[in-house]
N, C-alpha and C positions, 0 to 999 in steps of 0.2 A: 628690475629683473626679477622674474617669477622662479621660485624655487620648486623644482619638481619633487614631489613626495611619492613614495611607494608605501602604501599600506596593506599589510596581509589581509587576505580574505578569509572568511570562515566557510568557504565552499570547498567540500572535499571530492566533488564530482570528478571523475576521470584521474584520480590519483590512487596510486597503490601504496599499501603500508604494510610493514612487517613489524609486529610486536614480539620481542624477544623477552622471555620471562623465566625468571629463576624459580625452580621448584622448592628450594629451601624457603621455609615460612610461606608455603604455597597458599594457605588460607587467606592471607593478607594480599598476597600477589594476585590471586585470582579475582579479588574484589577490584583491584586497580584494572586489570586486564579487561574485566566485564565492562567497567565504566568507560574505558577508553574505546572499546568496540562500540558501545552505545553512542558516544560522541561522534565517532567516525561515520557511523551509519546515519545518524541524524543529520550530519553534515553533508550527506550525499554519496559516500562512498558505498559501492556495492559490496555485498559479502564476498563476490568472487575477486575483489581487490584487496582482500584482508588476508593475511596469514599470521598464524601465532606459532612461534618456535620456542620450545621449552628446552631449558638447559638446566644442569644440576644446581648451580648457585650464581650468585652476583658476581663472583670472580671470572666466571666463564661469559659473562655478558659481552664484553668488548670483542672477543673473537667471534662469537656467533653474529654480532652486529656487523663486524667487518665482512663476513661471508655473505650476509644479506646485502649489504652495500655493494659489495664486488659484483653481484649478479646484475647490477643496474636495472632490475626489475621494479625497484621500489623508489618512490619519490621521497619517503621519509621511513625511518627505522626508529622504532620506540623501545627503550630498555626498561624493564621493570624488575625490582628486587626489594626485598626487605631485610634489613640487618639489624638485629636487636643487641644491644650491648650485653655482654656476659661478663665473666670475672677477669678477662684479659682484654688486651687492646686489639685482638683479632678482628673484631667488627669494624674497627676504625681503619685498619690496614686494608681489608677488603673494600671498604667504602671509598678510600682514597684511590686505590687501584683501579676500581671499576670507573670511577670518575675520570681519571686521567686517561684510561683506556678508551672510553666512549668518546672524549673530546678528540683524542688522536684519530679515531676512525673518521669522525666528521671532518676534520681538517685534511686528512689524507685522501678521502674519497670524494669530497665535496657534496656528500649526501647528508641531509640533516639527520642527526642522531640525537634523539631527545632522552635526557636523563630522568627516569622514574625511578631511581634507587632511594629508597628511604633508610636512613641511618638513624634509629631511634634509641632511647634509653630503656624502654620497657614495652610490653605488649599493649598496654593501654594507649601509649603514643602511636603505636602502629595502627591500631584499630581506629583511633581518631582520625587519621590521615588516610585511611583506606576505606572511606565511605561512613565515617563517624561524624561527630559534631564539628570537626574541622574541614570537612569536605572529603573529596576523593583525588588524591594525587594522579590517579589514572585519567580522570577527566581533564585535569589541567594539562598534563603531557599531551594528550591526543589533541586538544584545541591548539596547543603551540606547534605540534606536527602538522596540522592542517595549514596554519599560517606559514610555516616555514616551507612546506611543499609548494604553496602557491606563490611565495616570494621567489623561490628557486626557478619555478617554471617562468615567471614574468621575466626573472634576470637572464635566463637563457634566450628569451625572445628579443631582449633589448639590443 
C-alpha cells in the first residue's frame, strides 16, 4: 500500500497574505517585515496580494490577526513583534499572551496564523534574529506561511 504524502510548496503565486506588525521595538520588527515581504514576493506573491497592518504592540497582535482572518481575504496571516526582557516579567506575560492568542485565532478560523514574535533577553539578541548573524525570523515565518497557505489550499481541494 502506498502512503500518500502532502508536501508544502514554496510557491506563493495566487495567495494573499496579511502581515500584522507591532510598532513597539519597530526598528527590529521592520527588519522582519521587510524580510518577509521579500520572501513572499520572491516566492511569487504580487504586491497587490500583500498587506501590512501595524498595531501598537505584541499584545494587540492576536486581535488584529483575528480581524484579518475573519475577512477571509487572506490565505495566511503573519504576526511580528519583538519583546525585550526588562526589569519585570511583563515581557514574558505579553509573549505568552500573544502566543496563546495567535494559536487560538488559527484554530478558531482555520486560517494559518504564523508566529513571528521574538521574546529575547536583550537588544543584541533581537538584532541577531532580525537580520543579524542568526538570520531573519521574518524570512523564516514567511516561508512557513507560503507552505501553510499551499497546504490549506490543497486540503480544501481534496
